[in-house]
C-alpha positions in Angstrom: -58.1 -39.6 -28.9 -59.1 -36.3 -30.7 -58.2 -32.8 -29.5 -60.7 -29.9 -29.7 -59.9 -26.3 -30.4 -61.5 -24.1 -27.7 -60.6 -20.9 -29.6 -62.6 -19.9 -32.6 -62.9 -22.3 -35.6 -60.2 -24.9 -35.6 -60.1 -25.3 -39.4 -61.8 -23.5 -42.3 -64.8 -25.2 -44.0 -63.6 -27.7 -46.6 -65.8 -26.1 -49.2 -63.8 -22.9 -48.9 -60.5 -24.8 -49.0 -61.6 -26.7 -52.1 -62.6 -23.6 -54.0 -59.3 -21.9 -53.0 -57.2 -24.9 -54.3 -59.1 -25.0 -57.6 -58.5 -21.2 -58.1 -54.8 -21.7 -57.2 -54.4 -24.5 -59.8 -56.1 -22.4 -62.5 -53.8 -19.4 -61.8 -50.6 -21.5 -61.9 -51.4 -22.5 -65.5 -51.2 -18.8 -66.4 -48.2 -16.4 -66.0 -47.4 -15.5 -62.4 -50.4 -13.9 -60.8 -50.2 -11.6 -57.7 -46.6 -12.5 -57.1 -43.2 -10.8 -56.9 -39.5 -11.5 -57.1 -38.8 -10.9 -53.5 -36.3 -13.1 -51.8 -35.2 -13.0 -48.2 -31.7 -11.6 -47.3 -29.5 -14.6 -46.6 -26.3 -14.3 -44.6 -23.6 -16.9 -45.1 -23.3 -19.0 -41.9 -20.4 -21.3 -41.0 -20.0 -23.7 -38.2 -17.5 -21.4 -36.4 -20.1 -18.6 -36.4 -22.0 -20.7 -33.9 -19.0 -21.3 -31.6 -19.5 -18.4 -29.2 -19.8 -18.0 -25.5 -22.6 -15.5 -25.4 -26.3 -16.3 -25.8 -27.6 -15.8 -29.3 -30.5 -16.4 -31.7 -30.3 -17.0 -35.4 -33.2 -17.3 -37.8 -32.7 -20.2 -40.3 -35.9 -19.6 -42.3 -39.6 -20.1 -41.8 -40.2 -21.2 -38.2 -36.7 -22.6 -37.6 -34.7 -20.7 -35.0 -31.4 -21.8 -33.4 -30.8 -20.4 -30.0 -28.1 -20.6 -27.3 -29.5 -19.9 -23.9 -27.2 -20.3 -20.9 -25.1 -22.6 -23.0 -28.1 -24.8 -23.9 -28.6 -25.2 -27.7 -32.2 -25.2 -28.9 -33.8 -25.5 -32.4 -37.4 -24.8 -33.2 -39.5 -26.6 -35.9 -36.4 -27.7 -37.9 -37.1 -27.7 -41.7 -34.0 -27.6 -43.8 -35.2 -28.4 -47.4 -38.3 -28.5 -49.5 -41.7 -29.6 -48.1 -44.2 -31.7 -50.1 -45.0 -30.0 -53.4 -43.6 -26.7 -52.2 -40.0 -25.7 -53.0 -37.8 -23.7 -50.6 -37.2 -20.1 -51.7 -34.5 -19.2 -49.2 -31.3 -21.3 -49.3 -30.3 -23.3 -46.2 -26.6 -22.5 -46.1 -25.2 -24.6 -43.2 -24.7 -28.3 -43.0 -27.2 -29.6 -40.4 -24.4 -31.6 -38.8 -23.0 -28.3 -37.5 -26.3 -27.8 -35.7 -26.0 -29.8 -32.6 -29.0 -28.9 -30.4 -29.5 -30.1 -26.9 -33.3 -29.6 -27.3 -35.5 -29.8 -30.4 -38.9 -28.1 -30.1 -41.7 -29.1 -32.5 -44.9 -27.0 -32.2 -47.2 -29.1 -34.3 -47.5 -31.7 -37.0 -47.9 -29.8 -40.3 -45.2 -30.6 -42.8 -43.6 -27.1 -42.7 -43.0 -27.5 -39.0 -42.4 -31.3 -38.5 -40.0 -32.6 -41.1 -38.8 -36.1 -40.5 -35.8 -35.8 -42.9 -34.6 -32.7 -41.0 -34.9 -34.5 -37.7 -32.8 -37.4 -39.1 -30.2 -34.9 -40.4 -29.9 -33.7 -36.8 -29.2 -37.3 -35.7 -31.7 -37.0 -32.9 -31.9 -40.7 -32.5 -28.3 -41.6 -32.4 -27.4 -38.6 -30.2 -30.5 -39.0 -28.0 -31.3 -35.3 -28.2 -34.3 -34.2 -26.2 -37.3 -33.6 -28.3 -40.2 -31.7 -26.8 -43.5 -31.7 -28.6 -47.3 -31.6 -27.9 -49.4 -34.5 -26.8 -49.5 -37.5 -29.2 -47.2 -36.0 -31.8 -44.3 -38.3 -31.0 -46.1 -41.1 -32.8 -44.8 -39.5 -36.0 -41.2 -40.0 -34.9 -39.2 -43.2 -35.1 -38.9 -45.4 -32.0 -35.9 -44.6 -29.8 -36.2 -40.8 -29.7 -35.9 -39.1 -26.3 -39.2 -37.4 -26.3 -41.2 -35.4 -23.8 -44.8 -34.6 -24.7 -46.5 -31.6 -23.1 -50.1 -30.5 -22.7 -50.9 -26.8 -22.5 -49.2 -25.2 -19.5 -47.1 -28.2 -18.7 -43.4 -27.6 -18.3 -40.2 -29.5 -18.7 -37.1 -28.4 -16.8 -34.0 -29.3 -18.8 -31.5 -28.2 -16.2 -31.1 -25.6 -13.5 -31.1 -22.8 -16.1 -33.6 -23.7 -18.8 -37.3 -24.6 -18.6 -39.7 -25.2 -21.5 -43.5 -24.7 -21.2 -46.2 -25.5 -23.8 -48.9 -22.9 -24.1 -52.1 -22.7 -26.2 -52.1 -21.9 -29.9 -55.2 -21.4 -32.1 -54.4 -24.0 -34.8 -55.0 -27.6 -35.6 -53.3 -30.9 -36.7 -53.3 -33.0 -39.8 -50.6 -34.9 -41.7 -52.8 -37.6 -43.4 -56.4 -38.3 -44.4 -57.5 -39.9 -41.2 -55.5 -38.2 -38.4 -57.3 -34.8 -38.1 -56.6 -33.4 -34.6 -55.2 -36.7 -33.3 -52.2 -34.8 -32.0 -52.1 -31.5 -30.1 -50.5 -28.2 -31.2 -48.9 -25.5 -29.1 -46.6 -22.5 -28.7 -43.6 -22.6 -26.4 -42.2 -20.4 -23.6 -38.5 -20.7 -22.9 -37.4 -19.4 -19.5 -33.7 -18.9 -18.7 -31.7 -16.7 -16.4 -34.7 -14.7 -15.4 -35.6 -14.0 -19.0 -38.4 -15.4 -21.3 -38.7 -16.1 -25.0 -42.0 -16.9 -26.6 -42.1 -19.1 -29.8 -45.5 -19.0 -31.4 -45.1 -21.8 -33.9 -48.4 -21.4 -35.9 -51.5 -19.6 -34.5 -54.4 -17.4 -35.4 -55.3 -14.3 -33.4 -57.6 -15.2 -30.6 -58.3 -14.8 -26.9 -55.6 -17.3 -25.9 -53.0 -14.4 -26.1 -54.8 -12.7 -23.2 -54.9 -15.9 -21.3 -51.2 -16.6 -21.8 -50.3 -13.1 -20.7 -52.1 -13.7 -17.4 -50.0 -16.9 -16.8 -46.5 -16.1 -18.0 -43.9 -13.3 -17.5 -43.9 -10.8 -20.3 -41.4 -12.2 -22.9 -38.2 -10.4 -23.6 -38.5 -11.7 -27.2 -41.6 -13.0 -29.0 -40.9 -15.0 -32.2 -44.1 -14.4 -34.2 -45.3 -15.8 -37.5 -46.5 -13.2 -40.0 -47.1 -15.1 -43.3 -49.7 -17.3 -45.0 -52.7 -15.1 -44.4 -54.5 -14.9 -47.8 -57.2 -15.6 -48.7 -58.5 -14.2 -45.5 -61.6 -16.4 -45.3 -59.5 -19.5 -45.3 -56.4 -18.4 -43.4 -57.6 -16.2 -40.7 -58.5 -19.2 -38.4 -55.0 -20.6 -38.8 -52.4 -17.8 -39.1 -51.5 -14.3 -38.2 -50.9 -11.4 -40.6 -48.2 -8.9 -39.6 -50.6 -6.4 -37.9 -52.1 -9.2 -35.9 -48.7 -10.6 -34.9 -47.7 -7.2 -33.6 -50.9 -6.8 -31.7 -50.4 -10.3 -30.2 -46.9 -9.4 -29.1 -48.2 -6.3 -27.4 -50.9 -8.3 -25.6 -48.1 -10.6 -24.3 -46.1 -7.6 -23.1 -43.1 -8.5 -25.3 -40.1 -6.3 -25.2 -39.1 -7.2 -28.7 -40.8 -9.1 -31.6 -38.9 -11.0 -34.2 -41.0 -12.0 -37.3 -40.8 -15.4 -39.0 -42.9 -17.8 -41.1 -42.7 -15.8 -44.4 -40.5 -15.7 -47.5 -39.2 -19.3 -47.1 -42.1 -21.1 -48.7 -45.0 -19.8 -50.7 -47.9 -21.3 -48.8 -50.8 -18.9 -49.6 -52.0 -16.2 -52.0 -50.2 -13.1 -50.7 -47.1 -12.1 -52.8 -43.9 -13.5 -51.3 -42.6 -10.1 -50.4 -45.8 -8.6 -49.0 -45.3 -9.8 -45.3 -41.8 -8.3 -45.3 -43.0 -5.0 -46.7 -45.8 -4.8 -44.2 -43.8 -5.7 -41.2 -41.1 -3.2 -42.3 -43.6 -0.4 -42.3 -44.8 -1.5 -38.8 -41.2 -1.7 -37.6 -40.7 2.0 -38.6 -43.8 2.9 -36.5 -42.7 0.7 -33.5 -39.1 2.0 -33.6 -36.7 -0.6 -32.1 -39.4 -2.9 -30.8 -39.6 -5.0 -34.0 -36.3 -6.7 -35.0 -36.3 -8.1 -38.5 -33.6 -10.7 -39.1 -32.2 -12.0 -42.3 -31.8 -15.7 -42.7 -28.5 -16.7 -41.0 -28.2 -13.4 -39.2 -27.0 -13.9 -35.6 -28.5 -11.7 -32.9 -26.5 -11.7 -29.7 -28.6 -11.8 -26.5 -26.9 -9.5 -24.1 -26.9 -10.7 -20.5 -27.7 -7.6 -18.6 -30.6 -6.3 -16.6 -32.3 -3.3 -18.2 -35.5 -1.4 -17.5 -38.4 -3.0 -19.4 -39.7 -0.8 -22.3 -42.1 -3.2 -23.9 -44.3 -3.0 -27.0 -47.2 -1.7 -25.0 
């Protein structure tokens, strides 16, 4: 089985990737080129900080969020340490044993989103935690995991309060030499208590955002990736830059956008601090509609009905 990308080009031409990798290797032999000393603001996080009754969301770096929604604990794309050949730049300051999710969401199979060591640290097998991922991706997990695979627009109802739906993303799959697009990729929509959270995972900017907006309620919060966008000719078919992320959140009708997927790993050519500086400028223009979190910063989710004033 092989999945096809209906939006744009599913992966950049290998010739462009090869030329980029050669250039990157050459630059790494010289003093730092086009980089900076930016590091994400990291908030100390203890186990007791997560013991709270109200709903909340905390960013743990890259695409990893930990949420409590109606008492249900959810973690997205858990990655706690380094990834192959790329060191972590933002410390992970809490022992994973204090993260006890009911649901683990994995958006796709790239190593910075599906990390088997982090899944083992969460003890998903012993504790039989529900793992929700796209079609065919569970083959990369050990036997015995409690998995539910979803195709685009398929849903899983965890309980009376929380439902998870997979929706399209403009991306692709590969973990080895011979498994290109052998598993699906997706974004997720979380519905709880009449509210909606959109988690993008990884995606490029394409027409799927208009399609999703026609099928789901406008998100109260959109968790949007803003990093790994240079060189443009290689990355634009895979990732969003900050401006594109904001535009996508507007198309979805999101009330608030929280940026992620930057500052934790250096995956591409833009300076580490550039996405943060760019999204900070956009946040000033958008007023309160973009909420930038530090790593480990807890954002309470207030349970009250308010008039929607979205990013449109």
